[in-house]
C-alpha positions as CSV (number, residue, x, y, z in Angstrom):
1,M,28.2,-8.7,6.9
2,L,25.2,-10.2,8.8
3,N,26.2,-12.0,11.9
4,E,23.9,-14.8,13.1
5,P,22.7,-13.2,16.3
6,V,21.6,-9.9,14.7
7,L,19.4,-11.0,11.8
8,F,16.5,-9.0,13.1
9,Q,18.6,-6.2,14.6
10,Q,19.6,-4.5,11.4
11,T,18.8,-0.8,10.9
12,K,17.5,0.6,7.6
13,P,19.1,3.5,5.7
14,T,17.5,6.9,6.3
15,I,16.1,6.9,2.7
16,I,14.3,3.6,3.4
17,R,13.0,4.7,6.8
18,I,11.5,7.9,5.4
19,W,10.0,5.9,2.5
20,H,8.5,3.4,4.8
21,W,6.6,6.0,6.9
22,L,5.5,7.9,3.8
23,V,4.2,4.6,2.3
24,F,2.3,4.0,5.5
25,L,0.6,7.5,5.4
26,F,-0.2,7.3,1.7
27,F,-1.6,3.8,1.8
28,A,-3.7,4.7,4.9
29,A,-5.1,7.7,3.0
30,S,-5.8,5.6,-0.1
31,V,-7.6,2.9,2.0
32,S,-9.6,5.6,3.8
33,T,-11.0,6.9,0.5
34,V,-12.0,3.3,-0.5
35,V,-13.7,2.8,2.9
36,V,-15.5,6.1,2.8
37,Q,-16.6,5.5,-0.8
38,S,-17.9,2.0,0.1
39,L,-19.8,3.1,3.2
40,F,-21.1,6.5,2.4
41,F,-20.8,7.5,-1.2
42,K,-22.1,4.6,-3.4
43,T,-24.0,6.3,-6.1
44,R,-27.0,3.9,-6.1
45,D,-27.3,4.3,-2.3
46,N,-27.6,8.1,-2.5
47,V,-29.9,8.7,-5.4
48,Q,-33.0,8.4,-3.2
49,M,-31.5,10.7,-0.6
50,V,-30.8,13.4,-3.3
51,Q,-34.4,13.1,-4.6
52,N,-35.8,13.4,-1.1
53,K,-33.7,16.4,-0.2
54,V,-34.6,18.3,-3.4
55,T,-38.3,17.5,-2.9
56,E,-38.2,18.7,0.7
57,K,-36.9,22.1,-0.5
58,G,-39.8,22.3,-3.0
59,G,-37.8,21.4,-6.1
60,L,-38.2,18.8,-8.8
61,I,-35.6,16.3,-9.9
62,T,-35.7,13.2,-12.1
63,P,-34.1,9.9,-11.1
64,D,-31.4,10.4,-13.8
65,Q,-30.6,13.9,-12.5
66,A,-30.4,12.7,-8.9
67,K,-28.1,9.9,-10.1
68,N,-25.8,12.5,-11.7
69,V,-25.7,14.6,-8.5
70,A,-25.0,11.6,-6.3
71,H,-22.3,10.5,-8.7
72,E,-20.5,13.8,-8.3
73,Y,-19.6,12.9,-4.7
74,S,-18.2,9.6,-5.9
75,D,-16.2,11.4,-8.6
76,K,-14.6,13.7,-6.1
77,L,-13.5,10.8,-3.9
78,W,-12.1,9.1,-7.0
79,D,-10.1,12.2,-7.9
80,L,-8.7,12.3,-4.4
81,H,-7.9,8.5,-4.6
82,K,-6.2,9.1,-8.0
83,Y,-4.0,11.9,-6.7
84,I,-3.0,9.8,-3.7
85,G,-2.2,7.0,-6.2
86,F,0.1,9.3,-8.1
87,G,2.0,9.9,-4.8
88,I,2.1,6.1,-4.3
89,S,3.5,5.7,-7.8
90,F,6.2,8.2,-7.0
91,L,7.0,6.2,-3.8
92,F,7.4,3.0,-5.9
93,I,9.9,4.7,-8.1
94,W,11.6,6.1,-5.0
95,R,12.0,2.5,-3.6
96,L,13.6,1.3,-6.9
97,V,16.1,4.1,-6.9
98,A,16.8,3.6,-3.2
99,E,17.6,-0.1,-3.8
100,I,20.2,1.0,-6.4
101,I,21.9,3.6,-4.3
102,I,22.0,2.1,-0.8
103,A,25.0,0.2,0.5
104,K,25.4,-3.3,-0.9
105,E,24.9,-5.0,2.5
106,K,21.6,-3.2,2.9
107,K,20.1,-4.5,-0.4
108,I,17.3,-7.0,0.0
109,K,18.9,-9.5,-2.4
110,R,22.2,-9.3,-0.4
111,R,20.3,-9.9,2.9
112,I,18.5,-12.9,1.5
113,N,21.7,-14.4,0.1
114,I,23.5,-14.0,3.4
115,A,20.6,-15.5,5.3
116,Q,20.4,-18.5,2.9
117,N,24.0,-19.3,3.6
118,L,23.6,-19.4,7.3
119,P,23.6,-22.9,8.9
120,E,20.3,-24.5,9.5
121,S,21.1,-24.5,13.2
122,N,20.4,-20.7,13.2
123,K,17.1,-20.5,14.9
124,D,16.1,-17.3,13.2
125,K,17.0,-18.3,9.6
126,K,13.7,-19.6,8.4
127,H,11.8,-16.8,10.2
128,Y,14.0,-14.1,8.7
129,L,13.8,-15.5,5.2
130,M,10.0,-15.8,5.4
131,V,9.9,-12.1,6.3
132,Q,12.2,-11.1,3.4
133,Y,10.2,-13.2,0.9
134,S,7.0,-11.5,2.2
135,Y,8.6,-8.2,1.3
136,L,9.2,-9.5,-2.3
137,I,5.5,-10.4,-2.5
138,F,4.6,-6.9,-1.2
139,Y,6.8,-5.2,-3.9
140,L,5.2,-7.4,-6.6
141,L,1.7,-6.4,-5.4
142,F,2.9,-2.8,-5.2
143,L,4.0,-2.9,-8.8
144,I,0.7,-4.4,-10.0
145,M,-1.3,-1.9,-8.0
146,V,0.7,1.0,-9.4
147,S,0.6,-0.2,-13.0
148,T,-3.2,-0.9,-13.0
149,G,-3.9,2.2,-11.0
150,L,-2.2,4.4,-13.6
151,I,-4.1,2.7,-16.4
152,L,-7.3,3.5,-14.5
153,A,-6.2,7.1,-13.8
154,F,-5.5,7.7,-17.5
155,E,-8.7,6.1,-18.7
156,D,-9.2,8.7,-21.3
157,V,-6.0,7.8,-23.2
158,A,-7.2,5.9,-26.3
159,L,-4.4,3.3,-26.0
160,L,-5.4,2.4,-22.5
161,K,-9.2,2.2,-22.9
162,S,-9.2,-1.4,-24.0
163,L,-7.2,-2.3,-20.9
164,H,-9.5,-0.5,-18.5
165,R,-11.8,-3.3,-17.5
166,T,-9.0,-5.8,-17.0
167,A,-7.0,-3.3,-15.0
168,K,-9.9,-2.5,-12.8
169,N,-10.5,-6.2,-12.0
170,I,-6.8,-6.8,-11.3
171,H,-6.6,-3.6,-9.2
172,S,-9.6,-4.6,-7.1
173,L,-8.3,-8.1,-6.6
174,C,-4.7,-7.1,-5.7
175,Q,-6.0,-4.6,-3.1
176,W,-7.0,-7.6,-1.0
177,G,-3.5,-8.9,-1.2
178,M,-2.2,-5.6,0.0
179,Y,-4.7,-5.6,2.9
180,G,-3.5,-9.1,3.8
181,F,0.1,-8.0,3.8
182,M,-0.6,-5.0,5.9
183,L,-2.4,-7.1,8.5
184,F,0.4,-9.7,8.4
185,H,3.1,-7.0,8.7
186,I,1.5,-5.1,11.6
187,T,0.6,-8.3,13.4
188,G,4.2,-9.6,12.9
189,V,5.7,-6.3,14.2
190,I,3.4,-6.4,17.3
191,I,4.4,-10.0,18.1
192,A,8.1,-9.2,17.6
193,E,7.9,-6.1,19.8
194,C,6.3,-8.2,22.5
195,G,8.7,-11.1,22.1
196,D,12.4,-11.5,21.4
197,F,12.8,-8.9,18.7
198,N,11.7,-5.7,20.4
199,G,12.9,-2.3,19.1
200,I,11.9,-2.8,15.5
201,V,9.6,0.3,15.5
202,S,12.1,2.5,17.3
203,R,14.9,1.5,14.9
204,M,12.6,2.2,12.0
205,I,12.1,5.7,13.4
206,N,15.6,6.7,14.7
207,G,17.9,4.3,12.8
208,K,19.9,3.5,15.9
209,E,21.5,0.1,16.3
210,A,20.2,-2.2,19.1
211,N,22.2,-2.3,22.2
């Protein structure tokens, strides 16, 4: 059971710690494809470049042909983003399974219930609950991103075509929520490490209890 002084000193099960770092790597890779696409491989920004390069080599190319060539780079990045997304989808399922099989006291619902029952005099109670609720928001965003991402990935499936535009808009909107959570999470960890709750990162790596 959670004791009052150790709300932020819990260790995570190995299955959750591995999942955490894999999510970090996959999300970093996914975000990288979005950034590279936005900065360097927008089709409309590269059409003129393709035309100029072909002309320099003595060839001829129409604007439509140049657009198709430029779009190929975007398509390759989209394919990479899609495959990373499949990995992220697998990680979401992993987290659901992990929540079922981990020890009862490690489940997020159990942690929240115990914290809610602590006396208001506990100085860490509100902070701890805020962190746990932020995780619930993250998992909700995670679910939406995975669901809409899979709709976009299987855009050629007839049953999903009518949902494509809506899924794309929701996916694009929710990504900003994910970016916000990542910034919030990383900032919070840095503040904790520099303050009264140091050791969070090391415990997430080695799983050792705080001294």
